[in-house]
C-alpha positions as CSV (number, residue, x, y, z in Angstrom):
1,X,101.0,151.7,12.1
2,X,104.6,152.0,13.5
3,X,105.7,153.7,10.4
4,X,103.0,156.2,10.2
5,X,103.7,157.3,13.8
6,X,107.4,157.5,13.2
7,X,106.8,159.4,10.2
8,X,104.6,161.9,11.7
9,X,107.2,162.3,14.4
10,X,110.0,162.8,11.8
11,X,108.1,165.2,9.6
12,X,108.6,168.5,11.3
13,X,112.3,167.7,11.5
14,X,112.3,166.9,7.9
15,X,110.4,170.1,6.9
16,X,112.5,172.4,9.0
17,X,115.9,170.9,7.9
18,X,117.3,174.2,7.0
19,X,116.8,176.0,10.3
20,X,119.5,176.6,12.8
21,X,120.5,173.8,15.0
22,X,119.1,171.2,12.6
23,X,122.3,170.7,10.5
24,X,122.2,167.0,11.4
25,X,118.7,166.2,12.4
26,X,117.0,167.4,9.3
27,X,118.7,165.3,6.7
28,X,118.6,162.3,8.9
29,X,115.1,162.7,9.1
30,X,114.6,162.9,5.6
31,X,116.5,159.7,5.1
32,X,114.4,157.9,7.8
33,X,111.4,159.0,6.1
34,X,112.6,157.8,2.7
35,X,113.4,154.5,4.2
36,X,110.2,154.1,5.8
37,X,108.2,154.9,2.6
38,X,110.3,152.6,0.7
39,X,110.1,149.7,3.1
40,X,106.4,150.0,3.5
41,X,106.0,149.8,-0.4
42,X,108.2,146.7,-0.7
43,X,106.5,145.0,2.1
44,X,103.0,145.5,0.7
45,X,103.0,144.1,-2.8
46,X,106.7,143.2,-3.8
47,X,107.7,140.7,-1.1
48,X,104.7,138.5,-1.2
49,X,104.6,138.4,-5.1
50,X,108.3,137.4,-5.0
51,X,107.5,134.6,-2.4
52,X,104.8,133.2,-4.4
53,X,106.8,133.3,-7.5
54,X,109.8,131.7,-6.3
55,X,109.1,129.8,-3.1
56,X,107.4,126.5,-2.9
57,X,104.3,126.3,-0.6
58,X,103.4,122.5,-0.2
59,X,100.3,121.6,1.9
60,X,101.2,119.8,5.2
61,X,100.3,116.3,5.4
62,X,97.5,115.6,8.0
63,X,98.5,113.8,11.0
64,X,96.7,110.8,11.7
65,X,96.8,109.0,15.2
66,X,96.4,105.5,14.2
67,X,98.9,105.1,11.5
68,X,102.3,103.9,12.2
């Protein structure tokens, strides 16, 4: 949700990057939009897949009150 709102806010800057007064803001908005898209794509399918492949997820042992 945060990435979508940030992307919508930066979209007008990225589109009008050739206008006067936006020599720095336009290209910077384009880079930020690219980072938002890339990070969203990586956080979706890639990171969980890598975690399941290379990390060990072992079940926790149950805690019993009577055992010593």
